[in-house]
C-alpha positions as CSV (number, residue, x, y, z in Angstrom):
1,M,-31.8,-10.6,-66.0
2,S,-32.4,-12.8,-69.1
3,V,-35.8,-12.3,-71.2
4,A,-36.3,-15.9,-70.8
5,N,-36.3,-15.7,-67.1
6,R,-38.9,-13.2,-65.8
7,G,-41.3,-15.8,-64.6
8,I,-44.1,-15.4,-67.0
9,D,-44.2,-18.1,-69.4
10,F,-46.8,-18.3,-72.1
11,G,-46.9,-19.4,-75.6
12,P,-44.3,-21.7,-77.3
13,P,-41.0,-21.7,-75.3
14,H,-39.3,-19.3,-77.2
15,F,-41.9,-17.0,-77.9
16,K,-40.9,-13.9,-75.5
17,I,-37.0,-14.3,-76.9
18,A,-38.6,-14.3,-80.3
19,I,-40.5,-11.2,-79.9
20,H,-37.6,-9.6,-78.4
21,A,-35.4,-10.7,-81.4
22,I,-38.0,-8.9,-83.7
23,V,-38.3,-5.6,-81.8
24,G,-34.3,-5.3,-81.5
25,L,-34.3,-5.7,-85.3
26,A,-37.1,-3.5,-85.9
27,T,-35.2,-0.5,-83.7
28,S,-32.1,-1.1,-85.6
29,G,-33.7,-0.2,-88.9
30,G,-30.9,-2.7,-90.4
31,I,-29.0,-6.0,-90.6
32,L,-28.1,-7.3,-87.1
33,S,-25.7,-10.3,-86.3
34,S,-27.2,-12.9,-84.3
35,A,-24.5,-12.1,-81.8
36,M,-25.9,-8.6,-81.5
37,I,-29.3,-9.8,-81.3
38,A,-28.6,-12.2,-78.4
39,S,-26.8,-9.6,-76.7
40,K,-29.7,-7.5,-76.6
41,V,-31.9,-10.4,-75.3
42,D,-29.4,-11.9,-73.3
43,S,-29.3,-15.0,-74.6
44,H,-26.8,-17.4,-76.4
45,A,-26.1,-16.6,-80.4
46,T,-26.4,-20.5,-81.0
47,F,-29.7,-20.7,-79.2
48,L,-31.3,-17.6,-80.8
49,R,-30.0,-18.9,-84.2
50,R,-32.5,-21.5,-83.9
51,I,-35.1,-18.9,-83.2
52,L,-34.1,-17.0,-85.9
53,Q,-34.1,-19.8,-88.5
54,A,-37.7,-20.6,-87.6
55,L,-38.5,-16.8,-88.2
56,A,-36.7,-16.8,-91.6
57,S,-38.5,-20.1,-92.8
58,A,-41.9,-18.5,-91.9
59,G,-41.1,-14.9,-93.7
60,I,-40.5,-12.8,-91.0
61,V,-36.8,-12.3,-91.1
62,E,-34.5,-12.4,-93.7
63,S,-30.8,-13.8,-93.3
64,K,-27.9,-12.4,-95.3
65,G,-24.7,-14.4,-95.2
66,G,-21.1,-12.9,-95.3
67,R,-19.0,-11.1,-93.1
68,E,-21.3,-8.2,-93.0
69,G,-24.5,-10.4,-93.0
70,G,-26.8,-11.0,-90.4
71,Y,-30.7,-10.8,-90.0
72,M,-33.3,-8.3,-90.8
73,L,-37.0,-7.7,-90.8
74,N,-38.7,-8.9,-94.3
75,K,-42.0,-6.9,-93.2
76,P,-42.4,-3.4,-91.2
77,P,-43.4,-3.9,-87.5
78,A,-46.8,-2.8,-88.8
79,E,-47.5,-5.9,-90.5
80,L,-46.2,-8.3,-88.3
81,T,-48.4,-9.5,-85.4
82,L,-47.5,-11.5,-82.5
83,G,-49.6,-14.4,-84.3
84,D,-46.9,-14.5,-86.9
85,I,-44.5,-14.9,-84.2
86,Y,-46.2,-17.6,-82.5
87,N,-46.6,-19.8,-85.3
88,A,-43.1,-19.6,-86.5
89,V,-41.5,-20.5,-83.4
90,A,-44.5,-22.9,-82.2
91,I,-42.2,-25.8,-83.4
92,V,-38.8,-24.6,-81.9
93,G,-37.8,-26.6,-79.0
94,R,-40.6,-28.7,-78.5
95,E,-39.1,-32.0,-77.6
96,P,-41.6,-35.2,-77.5
97,L,-42.7,-36.3,-74.2
98,E,-42.3,-39.5,-72.8
99,E,-45.0,-41.7,-73.4
100,V,-47.2,-42.6,-70.3
101,C,-49.3,-45.9,-70.3
102,C,-52.5,-45.2,-68.3
103,G,-54.9,-47.7,-69.9
104,E,-57.9,-47.2,-72.5
105,A,-59.3,-44.6,-70.4
106,G,-56.1,-42.7,-70.2
107,E,-55.6,-42.6,-73.8
108,Q,-59.3,-41.5,-74.3
109,L,-58.7,-39.0,-71.6
110,D,-55.4,-37.7,-73.4
111,L,-57.3,-37.4,-76.8
112,E,-59.9,-34.9,-75.3
113,L,-57.5,-32.7,-73.6
114,E,-55.3,-32.5,-76.8
115,K,-58.2,-31.6,-78.7
116,I,-59.1,-29.1,-75.8
117,L,-55.6,-27.7,-75.8
118,W,-55.4,-27.7,-79.6
119,E,-58.7,-25.3,-79.7
120,T,-57.5,-23.0,-76.9
121,E,-54.1,-22.6,-78.9
122,Q,-56.1,-21.7,-82.0
123,H,-58.2,-18.9,-79.9
124,T,-54.7,-17.9,-78.6
125,I,-53.5,-17.3,-82.3
126,Q,-56.4,-15.7,-83.4
127,Y,-56.4,-13.2,-80.5
128,L,-52.4,-12.5,-80.9
129,H,-53.2,-11.5,-84.7
130,Q,-54.9,-8.5,-83.5
131,F,-51.6,-7.0,-82.1
132,T,-48.7,-5.7,-84.2
133,I,-45.1,-5.6,-83.1
134,A,-45.4,-1.6,-84.4
135,Y,-48.3,-1.7,-81.5
136,V,-46.4,-3.5,-78.8
137,M,-43.6,-1.3,-79.4
138,S,-45.6,2.0,-78.7
139,L,-46.7,0.2,-75.3
140,V,-43.4,0.6,-74.1
141,N,-42.3,3.8,-76.1
142,I,-39.7,2.1,-78.6
143,S,-39.5,3.3,-81.7
């Protein structure tokens, strides 16, 4: 069963897959190709590379080119928090939604909802920063 299809959705669309990729890199202790990581998380390598690029842009992973290249962690798992990963992948796959015209009252409602949801997300990110990848790995006895 794919990591992304276990029935519980939380965070940005690719958050769970990113966490699984990070755990895979942490347990490997070295460089893994996107194809190897994709097989570990049961995902397509092209799809996973978008997530890995976001993680690389955030300084969480480093990519090495060439035949022996791939991805590796830039920090130890004890220094990477779920909040770091959440922030890194928050923009991956977010497609703009179709505009719905609901009049002035609808626009006001949308603005207020956006404020509430933004604040909710900020609290979530703050909470996620309490948990490191090493801690999450310890919960499921992965070392």
